[in-house]
TILO-321740 format. One record per atom (N, C-alpha, C): residue in three letters; x, y, z. Coordinates in Angstrom, 1 decimal, always signed. Atoms other than C-alpha are relative to their C-alpha. Layout:
BEGIN
- r_X_Y_Z
- ALA_X_Y_Z $
...
This chain:
BEGIN
- r_X_Y_Z
- MET_+1.3_+0.0_+1.2 $
- MET_+116.5_-9.7_+47.5 $
- MET_-1.1_+0.4_-0.3 $
- ASP_+0.9_-1.1_+0.1 $
- ASP_+112.8_-8.9_+47.3 $
- ASP_-0.3_+0.4_+1.7 $
- GLY_+0.8_-1.1_-1.2 $
- GLY_+112.6_-7.6_+50.7 $
- GLY_-0.9_-0.6_+1.3 $
- ILE_+1.0_+1.3_-0.7 $
- ILE_+110.2_-10.6_+52.1 $
- ILE_+0.7_-1.0_+0.9 $
- LYS_-0.9_+0.7_-0.9 $
- LYS_+111.9_-12.4_+55.0 $
- LYS_-0.4_-1.5_+0.1 $
- ARG_+0.4_+0.7_+0.2 $
- ARG_+111.1_-15.9_+55.0 $
- ARG_+0.7_-1.1_+1.5 $
- PRO_+0.0_+0.3_-0.9 $
- PRO_+110.6_-17.9_+57.6 $
- PRO_+0.2_-1.6_+0.1 $
- LEU_-1.0_+0.4_-0.2 $
- LEU_+112.5_-20.5_+58.8 $
- LEU_-0.7_-1.3_-0.6 $
- GLY_+0.6_+1.0_+0.4 $
- GLY_+110.1_-23.3_+58.0 $
- GLY_-0.1_-0.5_-1.7 $
- ILE_-0.4_+0.2_+1.7 $
- ILE_+110.8_-22.9_+54.5 $
- ILE_+0.7_-0.1_-0.3 $
- TRP_-0.8_+0.4_-0.5 $
- TRP_+113.9_-22.7_+54.9 $
- TRP_+0.8_-1.3_+0.1 $
- ILE_+0.0_+1.5_-0.1 $
- ILE_+113.5_-26.3_+55.9 $
- ILE_-0.4_-1.4_-1.1 $
- ILE_+1.1_+1.1_+1.0 $
- ILE_+111.0_-27.9_+54.0 $
- ILE_+0.9_+0.3_-1.6 $
- VAL_-1.0_-0.2_+1.2 $
- VAL_+112.8_-26.4_+50.7 $
- VAL_+1.0_-0.8_-0.1 $
- ILE_-0.9_+1.3_-1.0 $
- ILE_+116.3_-27.9_+52.2 $
- ILE_-0.5_-0.9_-0.4 $
- LEU_+0.8_+1.4_+0.7 $
- LEU_+114.1_-31.2_+52.0 $
- LEU_-0.5_-0.6_-0.2 $
- GLN_+1.4_+1.1_+1.1 $
- GLN_+111.9_-32.3_+49.8 $
- GLN_+1.6_+1.0_-1.1 $
- ALA_-0.6_-0.4_+0.8 $
- ALA_+115.2_-30.5_+47.3 $
- ALA_+0.8_-1.2_+0.6 $
- PHE_-0.8_+0.8_-1.4 $
- PHE_+117.5_-32.7_+50.0 $
- PHE_-0.7_-1.9_-0.8 $
- ASN_+0.6_+1.6_+0.2 $
- ASN_+115.1_-36.2_+49.1 $
- ASN_+0.1_+0.1_-1.5 $
- ALA_-0.2_+0.2_+1.5 $
- ALA_+114.7_-35.2_+45.3 $
- ALA_+1.2_-0.7_-0.7 $
- LEU_-1.8_+0.2_+1.0 $
- LEU_+118.5_-35.6_+44.0 $
- LEU_+0.6_-0.9_+0.7 $
- MET_+0.1_+1.4_-0.4 $
- MET_+118.4_-38.3_+46.8 $
- MET_-0.9_-1.4_-0.9 $
- ALA_+0.0_+0.5_+1.5 $
- ALA_+115.9_-39.7_+44.3 $
- ALA_+0.3_-0.3_-1.1 $
- ILE_-0.6_-0.3_+1.3 $
- ILE_+118.0_-38.9_+41.0 $
- ILE_+1.3_-1.1_+1.1 $
- ALA_-1.5_+0.6_-0.2 $
- ALA_+121.1_-40.6_+42.7 $
- ALA_-0.3_-1.9_+0.0 $
- ASP_+0.8_+1.7_+0.2 $
- ASP_+119.2_-43.8_+43.3 $
- ASP_+0.0_-0.6_-0.7 $
- VAL_+0.8_+0.6_+1.3 $
- VAL_+117.7_-44.0_+40.3 $
- VAL_+1.0_+0.2_-1.4 $
- VAL_-1.4_+0.2_+1.8 $
- VAL_+121.2_-42.9_+37.8 $
- VAL_+0.5_-0.3_-0.2 $
- VAL_-1.9_+0.8_-0.5 $
- VAL_+124.0_-43.9_+39.7 $
- VAL_-0.4_-1.5_+0.5 $
- GLY_+0.3_+1.5_-0.8 $
- GLY_+122.0_-46.6_+41.3 $
- GLY_+1.0_+0.2_+1.7 $
- THR_-0.1_-0.9_-1.1 $
- THR_+123.0_-45.3_+44.9 $
- THR_-1.0_-0.5_+0.6 $
- THR_+0.5_+0.9_-1.6 $
- THR_+121.2_-47.0_+48.5 $
- THR_-0.6_+1.1_+0.6 $
- LEU_+0.4_-0.9_-0.7 $
- LEU_+120.3_-43.2_+49.5 $
- LEU_-0.8_+0.3_+1.5 $
- SER_+1.3_+0.0_+0.0 $
- SER_+116.8_-43.9_+50.0 $
- SER_-0.3_-1.1_+0.9 $
- GLY_+0.7_+1.6_-0.9 $
- GLY_+116.8_-47.7_+51.7 $
- GLY_+0.1_-1.0_-1.0 $
- GLY_-0.3_+1.2_+1.2 $
- GLY_+117.8_-49.4_+48.2 $
- GLY_-1.3_-0.4_-0.8 $
- GLU_+1.0_+0.2_+1.0 $
- GLU_+114.5_-49.7_+47.3 $
- GLU_-0.2_+0.7_-1.9 $
- LEU_+0.5_-0.9_+0.9 $
- LEU_+114.0_-47.1_+44.8 $
- LEU_+0.5_-0.5_-0.6 $
- ALA_-0.8_+1.0_+1.2 $
- ALA_+116.9_-48.6_+42.8 $
- ALA_+0.4_-1.2_-0.2 $
- ARG_+0.8_+1.2_+0.4 $
- ARG_+115.8_-51.7_+43.6 $
- ARG_-1.4_-0.1_-1.3 $
- MET_+0.7_-0.3_+0.8 $
- MET_+112.9_-50.9_+42.0 $
- MET_+0.2_+0.6_-1.9 $
- ALA_+0.4_-0.8_+1.7 $
- ALA_+113.3_-48.6_+39.0 $
- ALA_+1.6_-1.1_-0.7 $
- SER_-1.2_+0.3_+0.5 $
- SER_+116.6_-50.8_+38.1 $
- SER_-0.3_-0.8_-1.3 $
- GLY_+0.5_+1.4_+1.5 $
- GLY_+114.4_-53.3_+35.7 $
- GLY_-0.6_+0.8_-1.2 $
- ASP_+1.5_-1.2_+0.6 $
- ASP_+111.7_-50.4_+34.9 $
- ASP_+0.2_+1.1_-1.2 $
- ALA_-0.5_-2.0_+0.2 $
- ALA_+112.7_-47.2_+32.7 $
- ALA_-1.2_+1.2_-0.5 $
- VAL_+1.1_-1.2_-0.7 $
- VAL_+108.9_-46.1_+32.5 $
- VAL_+0.1_+0.6_+1.5 $
- LEU_-0.3_-0.7_-1.1 $
- LEU_+109.0_-46.0_+36.1 $
- LEU_+2.0_+1.1_+1.5 $
- ARG_-0.9_-0.5_+0.3 $
- ARG_+113.0_-44.9_+36.2 $
- ARG_-0.2_+1.3_-0.8 $
- ALA_+0.4_-1.0_+1.1 $
- ALA_+111.3_-42.0_+33.6 $
- ALA_-0.6_+0.8_+1.7 $
- ALA_+1.1_-0.4_-1.5 $
- ALA_+108.7_-41.6_+36.5 $
- ALA_+1.0_+1.2_+1.1 $
- VAL_-0.6_-0.5_-1.0 $
- VAL_+111.1_-41.0_+39.3 $
- VAL_+0.4_+1.1_-0.5 $
- LEU_-1.2_-0.9_+0.9 $
- LEU_+113.4_-38.4_+37.7 $
- LEU_-1.3_+1.4_-1.0 $
- VAL_+0.6_-0.5_-0.7 $
- VAL_+110.6_-36.7_+36.4 $
- VAL_-1.4_+1.0_+0.7 $
- TRP_+0.1_+0.3_-1.3 $
- TRP_+109.1_-36.8_+39.7 $
- TRP_+1.1_+1.0_+0.6 $
- ALA_-0.8_-0.8_-1.3 $
- ALA_+112.0_-35.4_+41.6 $
- ALA_+1.0_+1.4_-0.8 $
- GLY_-0.9_-1.5_+1.0 $
- GLY_+112.8_-32.5_+38.4 $
- GLY_-1.7_+1.0_+0.8 $
- LEU_+1.0_-0.4_-0.8 $
- LEU_+108.6_-31.4_+40.0 $
- LEU_+1.0_+0.6_+1.0 $
- VAL_+0.1_-0.5_-0.8 $
- VAL_+110.0_-30.7_+42.6 $
- VAL_+1.0_+0.4_+0.7 $
- LEU_-1.0_-0.9_+0.0 $
- LEU_+112.7_-29.2_+42.6 $
- LEU_+0.1_+1.4_-0.4 $
- ALA_+0.8_-1.1_+0.3 $
- ALA_+110.9_-26.7_+40.2 $
- ALA_-0.6_+0.1_+1.4 $
- GLY_+1.2_-0.3_-1.0 $
- GLY_+108.3_-26.2_+43.3 $
- GLY_+1.0_+0.2_+0.9 $
- THR_-0.6_+0.0_-1.6 $
- THR_+111.2_-26.4_+46.2 $
- THR_+0.7_+1.6_-1.0 $
- VAL_-0.8_-1.4_+0.8 $
- VAL_+113.3_-23.1_+43.8 $
- VAL_-1.2_+1.1_+0.1 $
- SER_+0.8_-1.2_-0.1 $
- SER_+109.7_-21.8_+43.5 $
- SER_-0.9_+1.1_+1.0 $
- LEU_+0.1_-0.3_-0.9 $
- LEU_+108.9_-21.9_+46.8 $
- LEU_+0.3_+0.6_+0.7 $
- PHE_-0.8_-1.1_-0.6 $
- PHE_+111.6_-20.4_+47.8 $
- PHE_-0.1_+1.6_-0.1 $
- LEU_+0.8_-1.6_+0.3 $
- LEU_+110.8_-17.4_+45.8 $
- LEU_-1.0_+0.7_+0.4 $
- LEU_+1.1_-0.4_+0.4 $
- LEU_+107.9_-17.1_+46.5 $
- LEU_-1.0_+0.0_-0.2 $
- ARG_+1.3_+0.1_+1.2 $
- ARG_+105.6_-17.5_+44.0 $
- ARG_-1.4_-0.5_+0.9 $
- ARG_+1.3_+1.2_+0.2 $
- ARG_+102.0_-19.0_+44.2 $
- ARG_+0.7_-0.7_-0.2 $
- ARG_-0.6_+2.0_+0.4 $
- ARG_+103.0_-21.9_+41.7 $
- ARG_+0.7_-0.5_+0.9 $
- GLY_-1.0_+1.3_-1.3 $
- GLY_+105.6_-23.0_+44.0 $
- GLY_-1.2_-0.1_+0.8 $
- TRP_+0.6_+0.4_-1.1 $
- TRP_+103.5_-23.0_+46.9 $
- TRP_-1.7_-0.6_-0.3 $
- ALA_+1.0_+0.6_+0.7 $
- ALA_+100.6_-24.7_+44.9 $
- ALA_+0.8_-2.0_-0.8 $
- LEU_-0.6_+1.1_+0.6 $
- LEU_+103.2_-27.2_+43.1 $
- LEU_+0.3_-0.6_+1.0 $
- MET_-0.9_+1.5_-0.7 $
- MET_+104.9_-28.6_+46.4 $
- MET_-1.8_-0.2_+0.4 $
- MET_+1.6_+0.6_-0.6 $
- MET_+101.0_-28.7_+48.2 $
- MET_-0.1_-1.0_-1.0 $
- LEU_+0.7_+1.2_+0.3 $
- LEU_+99.9_-31.0_+45.2 $
- LEU_+1.1_-1.0_+0.4 $
- LEU_-1.0_+0.4_+0.1 $
- LEU_+103.1_-32.5_+44.9 $
- LEU_+0.3_-1.2_+1.6 $
- VAL_+0.1_+0.2_-1.4 $
- VAL_+102.9_-33.2_+49.3 $
- VAL_-0.9_-1.3_-0.3 $
- GLY_+0.8_+0.0_-0.4 $
- GLY_+99.4_-33.9_+48.8 $
- GLY_-0.1_-1.7_-0.6 $
- ILE_+0.5_+0.7_+1.2 $
- ILE_+100.1_-36.9_+45.5 $
- ILE_+1.6_-1.1_+1.2 $
- SER_-1.7_+1.1_-0.6 $
- SER_+103.7_-38.8_+47.7 $
- SER_-1.9_-0.2_+1.5 $
- LEU_+0.4_+1.1_-1.7 $
- LEU_+101.0_-39.5_+51.2 $
- LEU_-0.4_+0.2_-0.9 $
- ILE_+0.8_+1.3_+1.0 $
- ILE_+98.6_-40.6_+48.3 $
- ILE_+1.2_-1.6_-0.1 $
- ILE_-1.3_+0.8_+0.3 $
- ILE_+101.9_-42.6_+47.5 $
- ILE_+0.1_-1.6_+0.9 $
- HIS_-0.6_+0.1_-0.8 $
- HIS_+103.0_-43.4_+50.6 $
- HIS_-1.6_-1.0_+0.8 $
- LEU_+1.2_+1.0_-2.0 $
- LEU_+99.3_-45.1_+53.0 $
- LEU_-0.2_-0.6_-1.5 $
- ALA_-0.2_+0.6_+1.5 $
- ALA_+98.3_-46.5_+49.0 $
- ALA_+1.7_-1.5_+0.7 $
- ILE_-0.9_+0.8_-0.4 $
- ILE_+101.8_-48.7_+50.2 $
- ILE_+0.6_-0.2_+1.4 $
- TYR_-0.4_+1.2_-1.6 $
- TYR_+101.6_-49.0_+53.9 $
- TYR_-1.3_-1.3_-0.5 $
- TRP_+0.6_+0.5_-0.2 $
- TRP_+98.6_-50.2_+53.3 $
- TRP_-0.6_-1.7_-0.9 $
- THR_-0.5_+1.8_+1.3 $
- THR_+99.5_-53.3_+50.4 $
- THR_+0.9_-0.2_+1.0 $
- ASP_-1.0_+0.7_-0.4 $
- ASP_+102.6_-53.6_+51.9 $
- ASP_+0.6_+0.3_+1.8 $
- ALA_-0.1_-0.6_-0.9 $
- ALA_+102.5_-52.3_+55.7 $
- ALA_+2.0_-0.1_+0.1 $
- ALA_-1.0_+0.2_-1.1 $
- ALA_+107.0_-53.5_+56.3 $
- ALA_+0.6_+1.4_-0.8 $
- ALA_-0.6_+0.1_+1.2 $
- ALA_+107.6_-51.6_+53.1 $
- ALA_-0.1_+2.0_-0.1 $
- THR_+0.1_-1.3_+0.0 $
- THR_+106.5_-48.1_+54.4 $
- THR_+1.1_+0.7_+0.2 $
- GLN_-0.9_-1.6_-0.7 $
- GLN_+108.9_-44.6_+54.7 $
- GLN_-0.2_+0.2_+0.1 $
- TRP_+1.2_-0.9_-0.8 $
- TRP_+107.8_-43.6_+57.5 $
- TRP_+1.3_+1.0_+0.3 $
- LEU_-0.2_-1.2_-0.1 $
- LEU_+110.5_-40.9_+57.6 $
- LEU_-0.3_+0.7_-1.0 $
- THR_+1.4_-0.6_+1.5 $
- THR_+109.1_-39.9_+53.9 $
- THR_-0.9_+1.0_+0.7 $
- MET_+1.9_-0.6_-0.5 $
- MET_+105.6_-39.8_+54.6 $
- MET_+0.0_+0.3_+1.1 $
- GLY_-0.5_-1.3_-0.9 $
- GLY_+106.6_-38.2_+58.0 $
- GLY_-0.2_+0.8_+0.0 $
- VAL_-0.2_-0.9_+0.1 $
- VAL_+108.1_-35.4_+56.6 $
- VAL_-1.5_+0.7_-0.7 $
- ALA_+0.9_-0.9_+0.1 $
- ALA_+105.4_-34.6_+54.4 $
- ALA_-0.8_-0.2_+0.1 $
- VAL_+1.8_-0.7_-1.0 $
- VAL_+102.4_-34.7_+57.0 $
- VAL_+0.4_+1.2_-0.1 $
- VAL_-1.0_-1.2_-0.3 $
- VAL_+104.8_-32.0_+58.2 $
- VAL_-0.4_+1.0_-0.8 $
- THR_+0.8_-1.4_+0.9 $
- THR_+104.9_-30.1_+55.1 $
- THR_-0.7_+0.0_-0.5 $
- ALA_+1.3_-0.1_+0.5 $
- ALA_+101.3_-30.4_+54.4 $
- ALA_-0.9_+0.7_+1.1 $
- PHE_+0.8_-1.1_-1.3 $
- PHE_+100.3_-29.1_+57.8 $
- PHE_+0.9_+1.6_-0.1 $
- TYR_-1.2_-1.2_+0.3 $
- TYR_+103.5_-26.4_+57.3 $
- TYR_-0.5_+1.1_-0.4 $
- LEU_-0.3_-1.0_+1.9 $
- LEU_+102.8_-24.8_+53.8 $
- LEU_-2.1_+0.7_+1.1 $
- ASN_+1.6_-0.8_+0.2 $
- ASN_+98.5_-24.8_+55.1 $
- ASN_-0.4_+1.0_+1.7 $
- SER_-0.2_-0.8_-1.4 $
- SER_+99.5_-23.1_+58.3 $
- SER_-0.6_+1.4_-0.4 $
- ALA_+0.1_-1.5_+0.0 $
- ALA_+98.0_-19.3_+58.2 $
- ALA_+0.5_+0.8_-0.3 $
- SER_-0.8_-1.1_+0.3 $
- SER_+100.7_-17.6_+58.6 $
- SER_+1.0_-0.1_-1.6 $
- VAL_+0.2_+0.2_+1.3 $
- VAL_+101.8_-19.0_+55.5 $
- VAL_-0.2_+0.2_-1.7 $
- ARG_+0.4_-0.1_+1.4 $
- ARG_+99.7_-19.4_+53.1 $
- ARG_-0.1_+1.8_-0.1 $
- GLY_+0.1_-0.5_+0.4 $
- GLY_+99.6_-15.9_+53.9 $
- GLY_+1.2_+1.5_-0.6 $
- LEU_-1.6_-0.9_+0.6 $
- LEU_+103.0_-15.0_+52.4 $
- LEU_-0.1_-0.1_-1.8 $
- PHE_+0.3_-0.3_+1.1 $
- PHE_+101.3_-15.9_+49.0 $
- PHE_-0.8_+0.0_-0.7 $
- LEU_+0.8_-0.4_+0.7 $
- LEU_+98.5_-14.5_+48.8 $
- LEU_+0.1_+0.9_-1.2 $
- ARG_-0.1_-0.7_+0.8 $
- ARG_+97.8_-12.5_+46.1 $
- ARG_-1.0_+1.3_+0.5 $
- ARG_+1.2_-1.2_-0.3 $
- ARG_+96.6_-8.9_+47.1 $
- ARG_+0.3_+1.0_-1.0 $
- HIS_+0.8_-1.6_+1.3 $
- HIS_+94.8_-6.4_+44.8 $
- HIS_-0.3_+1.3_+0.6 $
- ASP_+0.5_-0.8_-0.6 $
- ASP_+95.1_-2.9_+45.8 $
- ASP_-0.9_+0.8_-1.5 $
- VAL_+1.0_-0.6_+0.5 $
- VAL_+92.0_-1.3_+45.2 $
- VAL_-0.4_+1.4_+0.0 $
- SER_+0.0_-1.7_-0.9 $
- SER_+91.7_+2.5_+45.7 $
- SER_-2.0_-0.2_+0.1 $
- ARG_+2.0_-0.2_-0.4 $
- ARG_+87.9_+3.1_+47.6 $
- ARG_-0.7_+1.3_-1.1 $
- ILE_+1.1_-1.1_+1.5 $
- ILE_+85.6_+5.0_+44.9 $
- ILE_-0.8_+0.3_+0.9 $
- SER_+0.6_-0.5_-0.7 $
- SER_+84.1_+7.2_+46.5 $
- SER_-1.4_+1.1_-0.7 $
- ILE_+1.6_-0.7_+0.9 $
- ILE_+80.1_+8.4_+45.0 $
- ILE_-0.7_+0.9_+0.6 $
- GLY_+0.2_-1.4_+0.3 $
- GLY_+80.0_+11.0_+46.8 $
- GLY_-0.1_+0.8_+2.1 $
- SER_-0.3_-0.3_-1.3 $
- SER_+80.7_+12.9_+50.5 $
- SER_-1.5_+0.1_+0.7 $
- ARG_+1.1_-0.3_-1.1 $
- ARG_+78.5_+13.1_+53.5 $
- ARG_+0.0_+1.7_+0.5 $
- ALA_+0.3_-1.8_+0.4 $
- ALA_+79.3_+17.2_+53.5 $
- ALA_-1.6_+0.5_-0.9 $
- GLU_+0.4_-1.0_+1.8 $
- GLU_+77.2_+17.4_+50.1 $
- GLU_-2.2_-0.7_+0.8 $
- GLN_+1.4_-0.2_-0.3 $
- GLN_+73.6_+15.8_+51.8 $
- GLN_-0.7_+0.5_+1.3 $
Protein backbone atom coordinates (compact mmCIF):
# COMPACT_ATOMS: atom_id res chain seq x y z
CA MET A 1 0.00 0.00 0.00
CA ASP A 2 1.90 3.01 1.29
CA GLY A 3 4.97 1.26 2.68
CA ILE A 4 4.26 2.20 6.32
CA LYS A 5 3.79 -0.72 8.66
CA ARG A 6 0.80 -0.28 10.94
CA PRO A 7 1.31 -1.26 14.58
CA LEU A 8 -0.82 -4.08 15.94
CA GLY A 9 -2.58 -1.61 18.24
CA ILE A 10 -3.92 0.39 15.27
CA TRP A 11 -5.34 -2.82 13.79
CA ILE A 12 -6.99 -3.69 17.12
CA ILE A 13 -8.48 -0.22 17.57
CA VAL A 14 -9.81 -0.16 14.01
CA ILE A 15 -11.41 -3.59 14.41
CA LEU A 16 -12.91 -2.85 17.86
CA GLN A 17 -14.28 0.56 16.91
CA ALA A 18 -15.71 -0.70 13.61
CA PHE A 19 -17.29 -3.65 15.43
CA ASN A 20 -18.84 -1.33 18.04
CA ALA A 21 -20.21 0.97 15.32
CA LEU A 22 -21.68 -1.93 13.34
CA MET A 23 -23.28 -3.33 16.53
CA ALA A 24 -24.88 0.05 17.23
CA ILE A 25 -26.22 0.22 13.68
CA ALA A 26 -27.63 -3.30 13.96
CA ASP A 27 -29.21 -2.51 17.33
CA VAL A 28 -30.92 0.63 16.07
CA VAL A 29 -31.87 -0.41 12.53
CA VAL A 30 -32.69 -4.10 12.97
CA GLY A 31 -33.51 -4.06 16.68
CA THR A 32 -30.93 -6.63 17.78
CA THR A 33 -29.55 -6.68 21.29
CA LEU A 34 -25.87 -7.06 20.43
CA SER A 35 -24.77 -4.25 22.73
CA GLY A 36 -26.88 -5.35 25.67
CA GLY A 37 -30.29 -4.22 24.48
CA GLU A 38 -30.24 -0.78 26.13
CA LEU A 39 -29.53 1.05 22.89
CA ALA A 40 -32.27 -0.72 20.93
CA ARG A 41 -34.76 -0.13 23.75
CA MET A 42 -33.96 3.59 24.07
CA ALA A 43 -33.89 4.27 20.33
CA SER A 44 -37.03 2.31 19.50
CA GLY A 45 -39.36 5.18 20.31
CA ASP A 46 -37.15 8.18 19.68
CA ALA A 47 -36.35 9.13 16.07
CA VAL A 48 -33.86 11.82 17.13
CA LEU A 49 -31.86 9.39 19.26
CA ARG A 50 -31.99 6.86 16.45
CA ALA A 51 -30.60 9.42 13.98
CA ALA A 52 -27.92 10.50 16.48
CA VAL A 53 -26.76 6.90 16.93
CA LEU A 54 -26.59 6.38 13.16
CA VAL A 55 -24.62 9.62 12.66
CA TRP A 56 -22.30 8.66 15.51
CA ALA A 57 -21.73 5.19 14.06
CA GLY A 58 -21.06 6.72 10.64
CA LEU A 59 -18.48 9.08 12.14
CA VAL A 60 -16.81 6.18 13.95
CA LEU A 61 -16.66 4.17 10.73
CA ALA A 62 -15.22 7.15 8.85
CA GLY A 63 -12.69 7.66 11.63
CA THR A 64 -11.64 4.00 11.61
CA VAL A 65 -11.07 4.00 7.86
CA SER A 66 -9.11 7.23 8.05
CA LEU A 67 -7.14 5.95 11.06
CA PHE A 68 -6.31 2.75 9.20
CA LEU A 69 -5.03 4.82 6.28
CA LEU A 70 -2.83 6.65 8.84
CA ARG A 71 -4.31 10.02 8.05
CA ARG A 72 -3.87 12.78 10.59
CA ARG A 73 -7.57 13.69 10.41
CA GLY A 74 -8.48 10.10 11.26
CA TRP A 75 -6.36 10.26 14.41
CA ALA A 76 -7.93 13.60 15.40
CA LEU A 77 -11.46 12.36 14.68
CA MET A 78 -10.94 9.16 16.68
CA MET A 79 -9.49 11.11 19.61
CA LEU A 80 -12.50 13.46 19.51
CA LEU A 81 -15.01 10.61 19.33
CA VAL A 82 -13.28 8.63 22.07
CA GLY A 83 -13.22 11.73 24.28
CA ILE A 84 -16.92 12.38 23.75
CA SER A 85 -17.62 8.71 24.37
CA LEU A 86 -15.76 8.87 27.67
CA ILE A 87 -17.72 11.96 28.71
CA ILE A 88 -21.00 10.18 27.91
CA HIS A 89 -19.95 7.01 29.76
CA LEU A 90 -18.86 9.00 32.81
CA ALA A 91 -22.16 10.90 32.80
CA ILE A 92 -24.03 7.59 32.68
CA TYR A 93 -21.89 6.27 35.54
CA TRP A 94 -22.58 9.33 37.68
CA THR A 95 -26.34 9.28 37.04
CA ASP A 96 -27.04 5.54 36.96
CA ALA A 97 -24.08 3.31 37.80
CA ALA A 98 -26.05 0.14 37.06
CA ALA A 99 -26.49 1.21 33.41
CA THR A 100 -22.76 1.73 32.84
CA GLN A 101 -21.32 -0.33 29.98
CA TRP A 102 -17.98 -1.12 31.56
CA LEU A 103 -16.47 -2.97 28.60
CA THR A 104 -17.22 -0.17 26.15
CA MET A 105 -15.92 2.44 28.57
CA GLY A 106 -12.78 0.38 29.16
CA VAL A 107 -12.14 0.10 25.42
CA ALA A 108 -12.51 3.88 25.12
CA VAL A 109 -10.01 4.46 27.95
CA VAL A 110 -7.45 2.07 26.45
CA THR A 111 -7.98 3.61 23.00
CA ALA A 112 -7.41 7.13 24.32
CA PHE A 113 -4.20 6.15 26.10
CA TYR A 114 -2.89 4.16 23.13
CA LEU A 115 -3.63 6.86 20.55
CA ASN A 116 -1.89 9.39 22.80
CA SER A 117 1.29 7.32 23.12
CA ALA A 118 4.36 8.90 21.57
CA SER A 119 4.96 6.07 19.11
CA VAL A 120 1.44 6.29 17.70
CA ARG A 121 1.35 10.08 17.60
CA GLY A 122 4.61 9.92 15.67
CA LEU A 123 2.83 8.08 12.87
CA PHE A 124 0.49 11.02 12.39
CA LEU A 125 2.93 13.92 12.66
CA ARG A 126 3.38 16.14 9.68
CA ARG A 127 6.97 16.31 8.71
CA HIS A 128 8.05 19.13 6.49
CA ASP A 129 11.33 18.73 4.73
CA VAL A 130 13.09 22.07 4.81
CA SER A 131 16.49 22.44 3.29
CA ARG A 132 19.20 24.09 5.35
CA ILE A 133 19.78 27.72 4.59
CA SER A 134 23.40 28.65 4.27
CA ILE A 135 24.13 32.33 4.87
CA GLY A 136 27.81 32.00 4.40
CA SER A 137 30.57 29.50 4.80
CA ARG A 138 33.04 29.54 7.65
CA ALA A 139 35.88 29.41 5.16
CA GLU A 140 35.16 32.99 4.11
CA GLN A 141 35.66 34.34 7.61
